[in-house]
DSSP file (Angstrom, degrees, kcal/mol; ACC not computed):
  #  RESIDUE AA STRUCTURE BP1 BP2  ACC     N-H-->O    O-->H-N    N-H-->O    O-->H-N    TCO  KAPPA ALPHA  PHI   PSI    X-CA   Y-CA   Z-CA
    1    1 A M     >        0   0    0      0, 0.0     4,-2.2     0, 0.0     5,-0.2   0.000 360.0 360.0 360.0 -43.3   60.6   74.9  200.9
    2    2 A R  H  >  +     0   0    0      1,-0.2     4,-2.3     2,-0.2     5,-0.3   0.922 360.0  54.2 -68.8 -41.1   61.7   74.5  197.2
    3    3 A R  H  > S+     0   0    0      1,-0.2     4,-1.0     2,-0.2    -1,-0.2   0.949 108.6  48.8 -59.8 -42.2   60.0   77.7  196.3
    4    4 A L  H  > S+     0   0    0      1,-0.2     4,-1.7     2,-0.2     3,-0.2   0.894 111.1  49.7 -63.3 -40.5   61.9   79.5  199.0
    5    5 A L  H  X S+     0   0    0     -4,-2.2     4,-2.1     1,-0.2    -1,-0.2   0.843 109.8  50.1 -68.3 -33.3   65.2   78.1  197.9
    6    6 A W  H  < S+     0   0    0     -4,-2.3    -1,-0.2     2,-0.2    -2,-0.2   0.653 112.9  49.9 -80.9 -16.9   64.6   79.0  194.2
    7    7 A T  H  X S+     0   0    0     -4,-1.0     4,-0.7    -5,-0.3    -2,-0.2   0.833 114.5  43.1 -88.5 -33.8   63.7   82.6  195.5
    8    8 A I  H  X S+     0   0    0     -4,-1.7     4,-1.9     2,-0.2     5,-0.2   0.842 102.1  63.7 -87.4 -34.7   66.8   83.0  197.6
    9    9 A L  H  X S+     0   0    0     -4,-2.1     4,-1.7     1,-0.2     3,-0.2   0.907 102.5  49.3 -59.5 -44.0   69.5   81.5  195.3
   10   10 A P  H  > S+     0   0    0      0, 0.0     4,-2.5     0, 0.0    -1,-0.2   0.904 111.9  50.9 -61.1 -40.4   69.2   84.2  192.6
   11   11 A L  H  X S+     0   0    0     -4,-0.7     4,-2.3     1,-0.2    -2,-0.2   0.870 107.6  51.0 -66.3 -31.9   69.4   86.9  195.3
   12   12 A L  H  X S+     0   0    0     -4,-1.9     4,-2.1     2,-0.2    -1,-0.2   0.906 109.6  51.8 -66.8 -43.0   72.6   85.4  196.8
   13   13 A A  H  X S+     0   0    0     -4,-1.7     4,-1.6     1,-0.2    -2,-0.2   0.934 112.1  46.8 -62.6 -50.2   74.2   85.4  193.3
   14   14 A L  H  < S+     0   0    0     -4,-2.5     3,-0.3     1,-0.2    -1,-0.2   0.935 109.6  51.6 -57.8 -46.3   73.3   89.0  192.9
   15   15 A A  H  < S+     0   0    0     -4,-2.3    -1,-0.2     1,-0.2    -2,-0.2   0.864 111.7  48.6 -62.4 -35.0   74.5   90.0  196.4
   16   16 A Q  H  < S-     0   0    0     -4,-2.1    -1,-0.2     1,-0.2    -2,-0.2   0.774 115.9-116.2 -79.9 -24.2   78.0   88.3  195.6
   17   17 A G     <  -     0   0    0     -4,-1.6     2,-0.2    -3,-0.3    -1,-0.2  -0.138  33.8 -60.9 105.5 157.0   78.3   89.9  192.2
   18   18 A A        -     0   0    0     -4,-0.1     2,-0.3    -2,-0.1    70,-0.1  -0.538  47.4-122.7 -80.7 136.8   78.5   88.7  188.6
   19   19 A V        -     0   0    0     -2,-0.2     2,-0.2    70,-0.1    70,-0.2  -0.614  39.2-178.8 -74.2 132.2   81.2   86.4  187.6
   20   20 A K  E     -A   88   0A   0     68,-2.8    68,-2.4    -2,-0.3     2,-0.5  -0.763  28.3-108.7-126.5 169.8   83.2   87.9  184.7
   21   21 A E  E     -A   87   0A   0     -2,-0.2     2,-0.4    66,-0.2    66,-0.2  -0.893  29.3-166.4-104.9 142.8   86.1   86.9  182.6
   22   22 A Y  E     -A   86   0A   0     64,-2.3    64,-3.0    -2,-0.5     2,-0.4  -0.980   1.6-162.2-125.0 135.3   89.4   88.7  183.0
   23   23 A R  E     +A   85   0A   0     -2,-0.4    40,-0.4    62,-0.2     2,-0.3  -0.939  35.4  92.2-119.3 142.4   92.3   88.5  180.6
   24   24 A G  E     -A   84   0A   0     60,-1.8    60,-2.9    -2,-0.4     2,-0.4  -0.953  68.1 -55.4 175.0-149.8   96.0   89.3  181.1
   25   25 A V  E     -AB  83  61A   0     36,-2.2    36,-2.0    -2,-0.3     2,-0.4  -0.942  42.9-118.1-123.8 138.5   99.3   87.9  182.1
   26   26 A I  E     + B   0  60A   0     56,-2.1    55,-2.2    53,-0.5    34,-0.2  -0.565  51.1 150.6 -74.2 125.9  100.1   86.0  185.3
   27   27 A T  E     - B   0  59A   0     32,-3.3    32,-2.7    -2,-0.4     2,-0.3  -0.639  42.6-102.0-134.7-168.1  102.8   87.9  187.2
   28   28 A D  E  >  - B   0  58A   0      4,-0.3     4,-1.9    30,-0.3    30,-0.2  -0.777  27.0-116.7-118.9 165.0  103.8   88.4  190.7
   29   29 A T  T  4 S+     0   0    0     28,-1.7    29,-0.1    -2,-0.3    38,-0.0   0.730 110.4  58.4 -83.0 -10.1  103.1   91.4  193.0
   30   30 A M  T  4 S+     0   0    0     27,-0.2    -1,-0.2     2,-0.1    17,-0.0   0.957 120.0  21.4 -70.4 -55.6  106.7   92.3  193.3
   31   31 A C  T >4 S-     0   0    0      1,-0.2     3,-1.9     2,-0.1     2,-0.2   0.737  78.2-179.0 -93.4 -25.2  107.6   92.8  189.6
   32   32 A G  T 3< S-     0   0    0     -4,-1.9    -4,-0.3     1,-0.3    -1,-0.2  -0.397  73.5 -15.0  65.5-127.3  104.2   93.5  188.0
   33   33 A A  T 3  S+     0   0    0     -2,-0.2     2,-0.6     1,-0.2    -1,-0.3   0.623 130.7  63.2 -85.2 -15.9  104.7   94.0  184.2
   34   34 A D    <   +     0   0    0     -3,-1.9     3,-0.3     1,-0.1    -1,-0.2  -0.877  44.4 164.4-125.7 107.0  108.5   94.5  184.3
   35   35 A H    >>> +     0   0    0     -2,-0.6     3,-1.4     1,-0.2     4,-0.7   0.404  55.5  96.5 -92.3  -0.2  110.9   91.7  185.5
   36   36 A A  G >45S+     0   0    0      1,-0.3     3,-1.1     2,-0.2    -1,-0.2   0.867  73.8  62.1 -61.1 -37.3  114.1   93.1  184.0
   37   37 A H  G 345S+     0   0    0     -3,-0.3    -1,-0.3     1,-0.3    -2,-0.1   0.618  99.0  58.4 -65.9 -11.3  115.2   94.8  187.3
   38   38 A M  G <45S-     0   0    0     -3,-1.4    -1,-0.3     2,-0.2    -2,-0.2   0.734  95.4-141.1 -90.0 -22.5  115.4   91.3  189.0
   39   39 A G  T <<5 +     0   0    0     -3,-1.1     2,-0.5    -4,-0.7    -3,-0.1   0.674  57.2 129.0  71.3  14.7  117.9   89.9  186.5
   40   40 A I      < -     0   0    0     -5,-0.6    -1,-0.2     3,-0.0     6,-0.2  -0.917  50.9-128.7-105.8 127.3  116.3   86.6  186.5
   41   41 A Q  S    S+     0   0    0     -2,-0.5     2,-0.2     4,-0.1    -5,-0.0  -0.957  75.5  34.9-125.1 142.1  115.5   85.1  183.0
   42   42 A P  S >> S-     0   0    0      0, 0.0     4,-1.6     0, 0.0     3,-0.8   0.657  79.5-126.4 -83.4 175.2  113.1   83.9  181.6
   43   43 A D  H 3> S+     0   0    0      1,-0.2     4,-2.5     2,-0.2     5,-0.2   0.843 107.7  62.8 -56.6 -39.1  110.2   85.9  183.1
   44   44 A E  H 3> S+     0   0    0      1,-0.2     4,-2.2     2,-0.2    -1,-0.2   0.883 104.3  46.3 -47.4 -46.6  108.5   82.6  184.1
   45   45 A K  H <> S+     0   0    0     -3,-0.8     4,-2.4     2,-0.2     5,-0.2   0.841 110.4  54.1 -74.2 -34.1  111.3   81.8  186.4
   46   46 A C  H  X S+     0   0    0     -4,-1.6     4,-2.7    -6,-0.2     5,-0.2   0.976 110.6  46.0 -58.8 -52.5  111.3   85.4  187.9
   47   47 A V  H  X S+     0   0    0     -4,-2.5     4,-2.2     1,-0.2     5,-0.2   0.941 115.7  44.8 -63.2 -47.8  107.6   85.2  188.7
   48   48 A R  H  X S+     0   0    0     -4,-2.2     4,-2.9    -5,-0.2    -1,-0.2   0.923 114.5  49.8 -62.6 -39.3  107.9   81.6  190.3
   49   49 A E  H  X S+     0   0    0     -4,-2.4     4,-1.8     2,-0.2    -2,-0.2   0.922 110.7  50.3 -64.4 -45.2  111.1   82.7  192.3
   50   50 A C  H  < S+     0   0    0     -4,-2.7     6,-0.8    -5,-0.2     4,-0.5   0.917 115.6  41.2 -55.6 -47.8  109.3   85.9  193.6
   51   51 A V  H >< S+     0   0    0     -4,-2.2     3,-1.7    -5,-0.2    -2,-0.2   0.912 109.7  58.1 -71.8 -45.0  106.3   83.9  194.7
   52   52 A K  H 3< S+     0   0    0     -4,-2.9    -1,-0.2     1,-0.3    -2,-0.2   0.814  93.1  69.7 -50.9 -36.2  108.4   81.1  196.1
   53   53 A S  T 3< S-     0   0    0     -4,-1.8    -1,-0.3    -5,-0.2    -2,-0.2   0.846 104.3-130.6 -56.2 -33.4  110.3   83.7  198.4
   54   54 A G  S <  S+     0   0    0     -3,-1.7    -1,-0.1    -4,-0.5    -3,-0.1   0.227  88.1  89.2  94.6 -14.9  106.9   84.0  200.4
   55   55 A K  S    S+     0   0    0     -5,-0.5     2,-0.3     2,-0.0    -4,-0.1   0.744  84.7  48.3 -83.4 -26.7  106.8   87.8  200.3
   56   56 A W        -     0   0    0     -6,-0.8     2,-0.3    -5,-0.2    -2,-0.3  -0.741  69.1-146.7-123.7 165.8  105.0   88.2  197.1
   57   57 A K        -     0   0    0     -2,-0.3   -28,-1.7    -5,-0.0     2,-0.2  -0.804  28.8 -95.3-126.3 165.2  101.8   86.6  195.6
   58   58 A Y  E     +B   28   0A   0     -2,-0.3    12,-2.0   -30,-0.2     2,-0.3  -0.549  49.9 173.2 -75.0 146.2  100.6   85.6  192.0
   59   59 A A  E     -BC  27  69A   0    -32,-2.7   -32,-3.3    10,-0.3     2,-0.5  -0.941  32.3-120.9-148.6 165.2   98.5   88.3  190.4
   60   60 A L  E     -BC  26  68A   0      8,-2.8     8,-2.8    -2,-0.3     2,-0.5  -0.949  20.1-162.5-111.8 132.2   96.9   89.0  187.1
   61   61 A I  E     -BC  25  67A   0    -36,-2.0   -36,-2.2    -2,-0.5     6,-0.2  -0.977  15.7-152.9-116.3 131.3   98.0   92.2  185.3
   62   62 A D    >   -     0   0    0      4,-2.0     3,-1.6    -2,-0.5   -38,-0.2  -0.237  34.6 -86.3 -91.5 178.0   95.5   93.3  182.5
   63   63 A A  T 3  S+     0   0    0    -40,-0.4   -39,-0.1     1,-0.3    -1,-0.0   0.719 127.6  52.8 -61.6 -24.1   95.9   95.3  179.3
   64   64 A Q  T 3  S-     0   0    0      2,-0.1    -1,-0.3     0, 0.0    -3,-0.0   0.325 121.5-105.3 -94.3   8.0   95.5   98.5  181.2
   65   65 A G    <   +     0   0    0     -3,-1.6     2,-0.4     1,-0.3    -2,-0.1   0.686  69.1 148.0  79.3  15.8   98.1   97.7  183.7
   66   66 A K        -     0   0    0      2,-0.0    -4,-2.0     1,-0.0     2,-0.5  -0.716  35.3-149.2 -86.1 131.7   95.8   96.9  186.6
   67   67 A M  E     -C   61   0A   0     -2,-0.4     2,-0.4    -6,-0.2    -6,-0.2  -0.858  12.5-172.6-105.7 136.0   97.1   94.2  188.9
   68   68 A M  E     -C   60   0A   0     -8,-2.8    -8,-2.8    -2,-0.5     2,-0.4  -0.988  22.9-129.9-124.0 124.9   94.7   91.9  190.7
   69   69 A V  E     -Cd  59  96A   0     26,-2.1    28,-2.9    -2,-0.4     2,-0.3  -0.635  27.2-127.2 -77.8 133.6   95.9   89.5  193.4
   70   70 A L  E     - d   0  97A   0    -12,-2.0   -12,-0.2    -2,-0.4    28,-0.2  -0.588   6.8-150.1 -89.2 134.0   94.7   86.0  192.8
   71   71 A S  S    S+     0   0    0     26,-2.4     2,-0.6    -2,-0.3    -1,-0.1   0.800  89.4  69.4 -72.3 -24.6   92.8   84.0  195.5
   72   72 A D        +     0   0    0     25,-0.4    -2,-0.1     1,-0.1    -1,-0.1  -0.847  59.3 173.3 -91.6 117.2   94.2   80.8  194.0
   73   73 A Q  S    S+     0   0    0     -2,-0.6    -1,-0.1     2,-0.1    -2,-0.1   0.238  71.1  49.9-110.1  13.4   98.0   80.7  194.7
   74   74 A K  S >  S+     0   0    0      2,-0.1     3,-1.1     3,-0.0     4,-0.3   0.779 101.8  53.6-111.7 -44.3   98.7   77.2  193.4
   75   75 A T  G >  S+     0   0    0      1,-0.2     3,-1.5     2,-0.2     4,-0.4   0.890 100.3  62.1 -57.9 -46.2   97.1   76.9  190.0
   76   76 A P  G >  S+     0   0    0      0, 0.0     3,-1.8     0, 0.0     4,-0.3   0.736  81.9  82.0 -53.1 -25.4   98.8   80.1  188.5
   77   77 A E  G X  S+     0   0    0     -3,-1.1     3,-1.2     1,-0.3    -2,-0.2   0.869  89.7  51.0 -54.5 -41.0  102.3   78.6  188.9
   78   78 A K  G <  S+     0   0    0     -3,-1.5    -1,-0.3    -4,-0.3    -3,-0.1   0.703 112.9  47.3 -71.7 -15.3  101.9   76.6  185.6
   79   79 A Y  G X  S+     0   0    0     -3,-1.8     3,-2.6    -4,-0.4   -53,-0.5   0.240  77.4 154.1-107.4  11.7  100.9   79.8  183.8
   80   80 A A  T <  S-     0   0    0     -3,-1.2   -53,-0.2    -4,-0.3   -36,-0.2  -0.149  77.3  -1.3 -45.3 120.3  103.7   82.0  185.1
   81   81 A A  T 3  S+     0   0    0    -55,-2.2     2,-0.3     1,-0.2    -1,-0.3   0.608 109.9 120.3  71.7   9.9  104.3   84.9  182.6
   82   82 A K  S <  S-     0   0    0     -3,-2.6   -56,-2.1   -38,-0.1     2,-0.3  -0.793  70.9-105.2-109.6 154.5  101.7   83.5  180.2
   83   83 A K  E     +A   25   0A   0     -2,-0.3    22,-2.0   -58,-0.2     2,-0.3  -0.585  51.5 164.1 -71.1 131.0   98.5   85.1  178.8
   84   84 A V  E     -AE  24 104A   0    -60,-2.9   -60,-1.8    -2,-0.3     2,-0.4  -0.936  36.0-129.9-143.4 162.6   95.4   83.6  180.4
   85   85 A K  E     -AE  23 103A   0     18,-3.0    18,-2.2    -2,-0.3     2,-0.4  -0.967  23.3-162.8-116.2 140.5   91.7   84.1  180.9
   86   86 A I  E     -AE  22 102A   0    -64,-3.0   -64,-2.3    -2,-0.4     2,-0.7  -0.978   8.1-152.6-126.1 116.8   90.4   83.9  184.4
   87   87 A R  E     +AE  21 101A   0     14,-2.1    13,-2.4    -2,-0.4    14,-1.5  -0.835  52.3  85.7 -92.8 122.3   86.7   83.5  185.2
   88   88 A G  E    S-AE  20  99A   0    -68,-2.4   -68,-2.8    -2,-0.7     2,-0.4  -0.884  71.4 -69.8-176.6-153.2   85.9   85.0  188.6
   89   89 A F  E     - E   0  98A   0      9,-1.4     9,-3.2    -2,-0.3     2,-0.6  -0.991  29.9-142.1-138.5 128.1   84.9   88.0  190.7
   90   90 A Y  E     - E   0  97A   0     -2,-0.4     2,-0.8     7,-0.2     7,-0.2  -0.817   7.0-152.8 -96.5 124.1   87.0   91.0  191.5
   91   91 A Y  E  >> - E   0  96A   0      5,-2.5     4,-2.6    -2,-0.6     5,-0.8  -0.828   7.1-163.0 -96.9 107.1   86.6   92.5  195.1
   92   92 A D  T  45S+     0   0    0     -2,-0.8    -1,-0.2     1,-0.2     5,-0.0   0.897  85.1  54.1 -58.4 -42.0   87.4   96.3  194.6
   93   93 A K  T  45S+     0   0    0      1,-0.2    -1,-0.2     2,-0.1    -2,-0.0   0.900 120.5  30.3 -70.9 -37.5   88.0   97.0  198.3
   94   94 A T  T  45S-     0   0    0      2,-0.2    -1,-0.2    -3,-0.1    -2,-0.2   0.680  96.6-129.2 -86.7 -21.6   90.5   94.1  198.7
   95   95 A G  T  <5 +     0   0    0     -4,-2.6   -26,-2.1     1,-0.3     2,-0.5   0.636  62.5 136.3  77.4  11.2   92.1   94.0  195.3
   96   96 A I  E   < -dE  69  91A   0     -5,-0.8    -5,-2.5   -28,-0.2     2,-0.7  -0.836  47.2-149.9-102.3 133.5   91.6   90.3  195.1
   97   97 A L  E     -dE  70  90A   0    -28,-2.9   -26,-2.4    -2,-0.5     2,-0.4  -0.884  17.4-138.3 -97.6 115.2   90.3   88.4  192.2
   98   98 A R  E     - E   0  89A   0     -9,-3.2    -9,-1.4    -2,-0.7     2,-0.7  -0.602  21.6-141.4 -68.7 124.8   88.4   85.3  193.2
   99   99 A V  E     + E   0  88A   0     -2,-0.4   -11,-0.2   -11,-0.2     3,-0.1  -0.826  35.1 162.5-101.3 116.6   89.5   82.6  190.8
  100  100 A D  E    S-     0   0A   0    -13,-2.4     2,-0.3    -2,-0.7   -12,-0.2   0.809  75.0  -8.4 -88.0 -45.7   86.9   80.2  189.6
  101  101 A S  E     - E   0  87A   0    -14,-1.5   -14,-2.1     2,-0.0    -1,-0.4  -0.993  56.6-157.6-155.4 153.1   88.9   78.9  186.7
  102  102 A I  E     + E   0  86A   0     -2,-0.3     2,-0.3   -16,-0.2   -16,-0.2  -0.987  19.1 164.8-128.0 134.1   92.2   79.7  184.8
  103  103 A A  E     - E   0  85A   0    -18,-2.2   -18,-3.0    -2,-0.4     2,-0.1  -0.992  44.3 -91.6-147.2 156.7   93.0   78.7  181.3
  104  104 A A  E     - E   0  84A   0     -2,-0.3   -20,-0.3   -20,-0.2     2,-0.2  -0.437  43.7-125.4 -65.0 137.5   95.5   79.7  178.7
  105  105 A A              0   0    0    -22,-2.0   -22,-0.1   -81,-0.2    -1,-0.1  -0.520 360.0 360.0 -84.9 152.2   94.3   82.6  176.4
  106  106 A E              0   0    0     -2,-0.2    -1,-0.1   -22,-0.0    -2,-0.1   0.451 360.0 360.0 -86.7 360.0   94.3   81.9  172.6
């Protein structure tokens, strides 16, 4: 039984995809990289207000401008408009980044 388990676990990990580190800024799906049009300052407040409205979600926007909706919609609040590194897996078909961990970027 153990041998079977040790054979199956690596295959499940491969099927799910490799966990990677993603870097960028926590934003919301309404504003993306530019919060100026909302007229709410500072940017952290704008991100939180947009998400609090219930229409928009927390997202990560990377250096290339790609926006990825985050699976975790609670933890990102404390990192609103801040640079972060996220460990997780990105699902191309849905545009969702499964969040395993979030930390402030150096």
